[in-house]
DRENPA-3360 file (N, C-alpha, C; in nm, 2 decimals, always signed):
BEGIN
1 = MRSIVTRI = -0.77/-6.82/+0.94/-0.82/-6.69/+0.99/-0.70/-6.61/+1.05 ~ -0.62/-6.68/+1.13/-0.51/-6.61/+1.20/-0.41/-6.55/+1.10 ~ -0.39/-6.62/+0.99/-0.29/-6.57/+0.89/-0.35/-6.44/+0.82 ~ -0.48/-6.43/+0.80/-0.53/-6.31/+0.74/-0.52/-6.19/+0.84 ~ -0.55/-6.21/+0.97/-0.53/-6.10/+1.06/-0.39/-6.06/+1.08 ~ -0.30/-6.16/+1.08/-0.15/-6.13/+1.09/-0.11/-6.05/+0.97 ~ -0.16/-6.09/+0.85/-0.12/-6.01/+0.73/-0.17/-5.87/+0.73 ~ -0.30/-5.85/+0.77/-0.35/-5.72/+0.78/-0.28/-5.63/+0.88;
9 = LGLGGLVI = -0.25/-5.69/+1.00/-0.18/-5.61/+1.10/-0.04/-5.58/+1.05 ~ +0.02/-5.68/+0.99/+0.16/-5.66/+0.93/+0.16/-5.55/+0.83 ~ +0.06/-5.56/+0.74/+0.05/-5.46/+0.63/+0.03/-5.32/+0.69 ~ -0.07/-5.31/+0.79/-0.10/-5.19/+0.86/+0.03/-5.13/+0.93 ~ +0.10/-5.22/+0.99/+0.23/-5.17/+1.06/+0.33/-5.12/+0.96 ~ +0.34/-5.18/+0.85/+0.43/-5.13/+0.74/+0.39/-5.00/+0.69 ~ +0.25/-4.98/+0.67/+0.20/-4.85/+0.63/+0.23/-4.74/+0.73 ~ +0.21/-4.77/+0.86/+0.24/-4.67/+0.96/+0.39/-4.64/+0.97;
17 = LFVLGTVG = +0.47/-4.74/+0.96/+0.62/-4.71/+0.96/+0.66/-4.63/+0.84 ~ +0.60/-4.66/+0.72/+0.63/-4.58/+0.60/+0.59/-4.43/+0.62 ~ +0.46/-4.41/+0.67/+0.41/-4.27/+0.68/+0.50/-4.20/+0.78 ~ +0.53/-4.26/+0.90/+0.61/-4.19/+1.00/+0.75/-4.17/+0.94 ~ +0.81/-4.26/+0.86/+0.94/-4.24/+0.81/+0.94/-4.13/+0.71 ~ +0.84/-4.12/+0.62/+0.84/-4.01/+0.52/+0.81/-3.87/+0.59 ~ +0.73/-3.87/+0.69/+0.70/-3.74/+0.76/+0.83/-3.70/+0.83 ~ +0.90/-3.78/+0.89/+1.02/-3.75/+0.96/+1.13/-3.71/+0.87;
25 = ASPGAAAG = +1.13/-3.76/+0.75/+1.24/-3.74/+0.65/+1.21/-3.62/+0.56 ~ +1.09/-3.56/+0.58/+1.06/-3.45/+0.48/+1.15/-3.33/+0.50 ~ +1.18/-3.26/+0.39/+1.28/-3.15/+0.40/+1.23/-3.04/+0.50 ~ +1.10/-3.02/+0.51/+1.06/-2.91/+0.61/+1.08/-2.95/+0.75 ~ +1.09/-3.08/+0.78/+1.10/-3.12/+0.92/+1.23/-3.09/+0.98 ~ +1.34/-3.10/+0.90/+1.47/-3.08/+0.95/+1.50/-2.93/+0.95 ~ +1.45/-2.85/+0.86/+1.48/-2.71/+0.86/+1.39/-2.64/+0.96 ~ +1.43/-2.52/+0.99/+1.36/-2.44/+1.09/+1.40/-2.30/+1.08;
33 = PPEDPHVR = +1.37/-2.22/+1.18/+1.40/-2.08/+1.18/+1.56/-2.06/+1.17 ~ +1.60/-1.96/+1.11/+1.74/-1.93/+1.09/+1.81/-1.92/+1.23 ~ +1.93/-1.97/+1.24/+2.01/-1.97/+1.36/+2.09/-1.84/+1.38 ~ +2.13/-1.78/+1.27/+2.20/-1.65/+1.27/+2.11/-1.54/+1.32 ~ +2.14/-1.47/+1.42/+2.05/-1.37/+1.48/+2.02/-1.26/+1.38 ~ +2.12/-1.22/+1.29/+2.10/-1.11/+1.20/+2.00/-1.16/+1.09 ~ +2.02/-1.28/+1.04/+1.93/-1.33/+0.94/+1.79/-1.35/+1.00 ~ +1.78/-1.39/+1.12/+1.65/-1.40/+1.19/+1.58/-1.27/+1.21;
41 = AVCDLFFA = +1.66/-1.17/+1.24/+1.60/-1.03/+1.26/+1.55/-0.98/+1.13 ~ +1.62/-1.00/+1.02/+1.58/-0.95/+0.89/+1.46/-1.03/+0.84 ~ +1.46/-1.16/+0.86/+1.34/-1.24/+0.83/+1.22/-1.20/+0.91 ~ +1.24/-1.16/+1.03/+1.12/-1.12/+1.11/+1.06/-0.99/+1.06 ~ +1.12/-0.92/+0.97/+1.06/-0.80/+0.91/+0.95/-0.83/+0.81 ~ +0.95/-0.96/+0.77/+0.86/-1.00/+0.66/+0.75/-1.09/+0.70 ~ +0.64/-1.09/+0.63/+0.54/-1.20/+0.64/+0.58/-1.31/+0.55 ~ +0.54/-1.43/+0.59/+0.56/-1.54/+0.50/+0.47/-1.52/+0.37;
49 = PCCWRESL = +0.53/-1.53/+0.25/+0.45/-1.50/+0.13/+0.35/-1.60/+0.09 ~ +0.34/-1.71/+0.16/+0.24/-1.81/+0.13/+0.11/-1.79/+0.20 ~ +0.11/-1.74/+0.32/-0.02/-1.72/+0.39/-0.04/-1.58/+0.44 ~ +0.06/-1.50/+0.44/+0.05/-1.36/+0.48/+0.00/-1.34/+0.62 ~ +0.03/-1.44/+0.71/-0.02/-1.43/+0.85/+0.09/-1.43/+0.95 ~ +0.19/-1.50/+0.93/+0.30/-1.53/+1.03/+0.43/-1.48/+0.98 ~ +0.52/-1.45/+1.08/+0.65/-1.40/+1.05/+0.73/-1.50/+0.96 ~ +0.80/-1.45/+0.87/+0.89/-1.54/+0.79/+0.99/-1.61/+0.88;
57 = AVHMSPEA = +1.03/-1.55/+0.99/+1.13/-1.61/+1.07/+1.09/-1.74/+1.14 ~ +0.96/-1.76/+1.16/+0.91/-1.88/+1.23/+0.81/-1.96/+1.14 ~ +0.77/-1.92/+1.03/+0.67/-1.99/+0.95/+0.74/-2.11/+0.89 ~ +0.66/-2.22/+0.89/+0.71/-2.35/+0.83/+0.64/-2.39/+0.71 ~ +0.69/-2.35/+0.60/+0.64/-2.39/+0.47/+0.75/-2.39/+0.37 ~ +0.74/-2.46/+0.25/+0.84/-2.46/+0.15/+0.88/-2.32/+0.10 ~ +0.77/-2.24/+0.08/+0.80/-2.10/+0.03/+0.88/-2.02/+0.14 ~ +0.84/-2.04/+0.26/+0.91/-1.97/+0.37/+1.06/-2.01/+0.38;
65 = EKMRAEVA = +1.08/-2.14/+0.37/+1.22/-2.20/+0.37/+1.30/-2.14/+0.26 ~ +1.24/-2.14/+0.14/+1.31/-2.08/+0.02/+1.34/-1.94/+0.04 ~ +1.25/-1.86/+0.09/+1.27/-1.72/+0.11/+1.38/-1.69/+0.22 ~ +1.37/-1.77/+0.33/+1.48/-1.76/+0.44/+1.61/-1.78/+0.38 ~ +1.62/-1.89/+0.30/+1.75/-1.92/+0.23/+1.80/-1.80/+0.14 ~ +1.70/-1.74/+0.07/+1.74/-1.63/-0.02/+1.79/-1.51/+0.07 ~ +1.72/-1.48/+0.18/+1.76/-1.37/+0.27/+1.90/-1.40/+0.32 ~ +1.93/-1.52/+0.36/+2.06/-1.55/+0.42/+2.16/-1.54/+0.31;
73 = SLLRTGYT = +2.13/-1.58/+0.18/+2.22/-1.57/+0.07/+2.25/-1.42/+0.04 ~ +2.14/-1.34/+0.03/+2.16/-1.20/+0.00/+2.25/-1.13/+0.11 ~ +2.23/-1.16/+0.23/+2.30/-1.10/+0.34/+2.45/-1.14/+0.33 ~ +2.47/-1.27/+0.30/+2.61/-1.32/+0.29/+2.68/-1.25/+0.17 ~ +2.61/-1.22/+0.06/+2.67/-1.16/-0.06/+2.70/-1.01/-0.04 ~ +2.66/-0.95/+0.08/+2.69/-0.81/+0.10/+2.57/-0.72/+0.10 ~ +2.45/-0.77/+0.07/+2.33/-0.68/+0.08/+2.31/-0.63/+0.22 ~ +2.27/-0.50/+0.23/+2.24/-0.45/+0.36/+2.09/-0.49/+0.39;
81 = EQAVVDHY = +2.06/-0.47/+0.52/+1.92/-0.49/+0.56/+1.82/-0.42/+0.48 ~ +1.85/-0.29/+0.45/+1.75/-0.21/+0.38/+1.75/-0.25/+0.23 ~ +1.86/-0.30/+0.18/+1.86/-0.35/+0.04/+1.77/-0.48/+0.03 ~ +1.78/-0.56/+0.13/+1.70/-0.69/+0.13/+1.55/-0.65/+0.14 ~ +1.52/-0.55/+0.22/+1.38/-0.51/+0.24/+1.33/-0.45/+0.10 ~ +1.41/-0.36/+0.04/+1.37/-0.30/-0.09/+1.35/-0.41/-0.19 ~ +1.44/-0.51/-0.19/+1.43/-0.62/-0.29/+1.30/-0.69/-0.28 ~ +1.26/-0.73/-0.16/+1.13/-0.80/-0.14/+1.01/-0.71/-0.16;
89 = VAIHGERI = +1.02/-0.59/-0.12/+0.91/-0.50/-0.15/+0.89/-0.48/-0.30 ~ +1.00/-0.48/-0.37/+0.98/-0.46/-0.52/+0.92/-0.59/-0.58 ~ +0.94/-0.70/-0.52/+0.88/-0.83/-0.57/+0.73/-0.84/-0.52 ~ +0.71/-0.83/-0.39/+0.58/-0.86/-0.33/+0.49/-0.73/-0.30 ~ +0.55/-0.62/-0.30/+0.48/-0.50/-0.26/+0.49/-0.48/-0.11 ~ +0.43/-0.37/-0.06/+0.44/-0.33/+0.08/+0.37/-0.44/+0.17 ~ +0.29/-0.52/+0.11/+0.22/-0.62/+0.19/+0.31/-0.72/+0.26 ~ +0.43/-0.74/+0.21/+0.53/-0.83/+0.26/+0.58/-0.79/+0.40;
97 = LRMPRGQK = +0.58/-0.66/+0.42/+0.63/-0.60/+0.55/+0.54/-0.62/+0.66 ~ +0.59/-0.67/+0.77/+0.51/-0.69/+0.89/+0.47/-0.55/+0.95 ~ +0.56/-0.45/+0.95/+0.53/-0.32/+0.99/+0.55/-0.23/+0.87 ~ +0.45/-0.17/+0.82/+0.46/-0.08/+0.70/+0.55/+0.04/+0.73 ~ +0.58/+0.10/+0.62/+0.67/+0.22/+0.63/+0.59/+0.35/+0.64 ~ +0.65/+0.45/+0.70/+0.59/+0.58/+0.71/+0.46/+0.60/+0.78 ~ +0.37/+0.68/+0.72/+0.24/+0.71/+0.79/+0.16/+0.59/+0.83 ~ +0.16/+0.49/+0.75/+0.08/+0.37/+0.78/+0.13/+0.31/+0.91;
105 = ALWLTLTP = +0.25/+0.31/+0.94/+0.30/+0.25/+1.07/+0.25/+0.34/+1.18 ~ +0.25/+0.47/+1.16/+0.20/+0.56/+1.27/+0.06/+0.54/+1.29 ~ -0.02/+0.52/+1.19/-0.17/+0.50/+1.21/-0.19/+0.36/+1.27 ~ -0.12/+0.26/+1.23/-0.13/+0.13/+1.29/-0.10/+0.13/+1.44 ~ -0.01/+0.21/+1.48/+0.03/+0.22/+1.62/-0.06/+0.30/+1.70 ~ -0.10/+0.42/+1.65/-0.18/+0.52/+1.73/-0.33/+0.48/+1.73 ~ -0.38/+0.42/+1.63/-0.53/+0.40/+1.62/-0.58/+0.31/+1.74 ~ -0.51/+0.20/+1.77/-0.56/+0.12/+1.88/-0.55/+0.19/+2.02;
113 = LLVLGAGV = -0.44/+0.27/+2.03/-0.42/+0.35/+2.15/-0.53/+0.45/+2.17 ~ -0.57/+0.52/+2.06/-0.67/+0.62/+2.07/-0.81/+0.56/+2.09 ~ -0.84/+0.45/+2.03/-0.96/+0.38/+2.06/-0.97/+0.33/+2.20 ~ -0.86/+0.28/+2.25/-0.86/+0.23/+2.39/-0.88/+0.35/+2.49 ~ -0.81/+0.46/+2.46/-0.82/+0.58/+2.54/-0.97/+0.64/+2.54 ~ -1.03/+0.64/+2.42/-1.17/+0.68/+2.41/-1.26/+0.59/+2.49 ~ -1.24/+0.46/+2.49/-1.32/+0.37/+2.56/-1.31/+0.39/+2.71 ~ -1.18/+0.41/+2.76/-1.16/+0.43/+2.90/-1.23/+0.56/+2.94;
121 = WALAMWVR = -1.22/+0.67/+2.86/-1.28/+0.79/+2.89/-1.43/+0.78/+2.90 ~ -1.49/+0.71/+2.80/-1.64/+0.69/+2.80/-1.68/+0.61/+2.92 ~ -1.61/+0.51/+2.96/-1.64/+0.43/+3.08/-1.63/+0.52/+3.21 ~ -1.53/+0.60/+3.22/-1.51/+0.69/+3.33/-1.63/+0.79/+3.34 ~ -1.67/+0.84/+3.23/-1.78/+0.94/+3.22/-1.91/+0.87/+3.27 ~ -1.93/+0.74/+3.22/-2.05/+0.67/+3.26/-2.06/+0.64/+3.41 ~ -1.94/+0.60/+3.46/-1.94/+0.57/+3.61/-1.96/+0.70/+3.68 ~ -1.90/+0.81/+3.64/-1.91/+0.94/+3.71/-2.06/+0.98/+3.71;
129 = RYRRQPAV = -2.13/+0.96/+3.59/-2.27/+1.01/+3.58/-2.36/+0.93/+3.67 ~ -2.34/+0.80/+3.68/-2.43/+0.72/+3.77/-2.39/+0.73/+3.91 ~ -2.28/+0.78/+3.95/-2.24/+0.80/+4.09/-2.31/+0.92/+4.14 ~ -2.33/+1.02/+4.05/-2.38/+1.15/+4.10/-2.54/+1.14/+4.12 ~ -2.60/+1.05/+4.05/-2.75/+1.05/+4.06/-2.79/+1.02/+4.20 ~ -2.88/+1.10/+4.26/-2.93/+1.07/+4.39/-3.02/+0.95/+4.39 ~ -3.02/+0.89/+4.51/-3.10/+0.77/+4.52/-3.25/+0.82/+4.52 ~ -3.34/+0.73/+4.48/-3.48/+0.77/+4.48/-3.53/+0.78/+4.62;
137 = APASGPMV = -3.58/+0.90/+4.65/-3.63/+0.93/+4.78/-3.77/+0.88/+4.80 ~ -3.80/+0.83/+4.92/-3.94/+0.79/+4.95/-4.04/+0.90/+4.93 ~ -4.16/+0.87/+4.90/-4.26/+0.97/+4.88/-4.28/+1.05/+5.01 ~ -4.30/+1.18/+4.99/-4.31/+1.26/+5.11/-4.46/+1.28/+5.15 ~ -4.49/+1.31/+5.26/-4.63/+1.33/+5.31/-4.68/+1.22/+5.40 ~ -4.79/+1.24/+5.45/-4.84/+1.14/+5.54/-4.88/+1.01/+5.47 ~ -4.86/+0.90/+5.54/-4.90/+0.77/+5.48/-5.04/+0.75/+5.52 ~ -5.12/+0.71/+5.42/-5.26/+0.68/+5.44/-5.28/+0.53/+5.45;
145 = DIPDADLE = -5.34/+0.49/+5.56/-5.36/+0.35/+5.59/-5.50/+0.31/+5.53 ~ -5.50/+0.22/+5.43/-5.62/+0.18/+5.37/-5.66/+0.04/+5.43 ~ -5.78/+0.03/+5.49/-5.82/-0.10/+5.55/-5.83/-0.20/+5.44 ~ -5.81/-0.33/+5.48/-5.81/-0.44/+5.39/-5.96/-0.46/+5.33 ~ -6.05/-0.42/+5.41/-6.19/-0.44/+5.37/-6.23/-0.36/+5.25 ~ -6.17/-0.24/+5.23/-6.19/-0.16/+5.12/-6.13/-0.21/+4.99 ~ -6.03/-0.29/+5.00/-5.96/-0.34/+4.89/-6.03/-0.46/+4.82 ~ -6.11/-0.53/+4.90/-6.18/-0.65/+4.84/-6.29/-0.62/+4.75;
153 = D = -6.34/-0.50/+4.74/-6.46/-0.46/+4.66/-6.42/-0.47/+4.52;
% end
């Protein structure tokens, strides 16, 4: 009985060591965001092309690693920042940019500010309206006392 338990625990331990070893040795674990500030700044202009949610500069996926390496290579070969942007926009379209060009950027910046301003204005008008309303005044005129005996009928 003891030898079966020892074999199972030994086999389980080997499996755990194997899994931990392969996870630690994976290519994505050693790589990370670019250390060169210029490469990092250019990578920060783009979304990661695999999920379209996170900046390329910090996203951890094989596609993001590959694209960061390409950006670094393009910058080393003499491409300007604008040339790198144009290159990836030609491949992926405007969607790759974290901040779109031209009028779209203006709308994306101003729309939340305008909505916030309209909300603050509406709240101020609501507070102002309810501050002005007079309190309900008690009924005027003489109070009539009704005996309790009349109420029981």
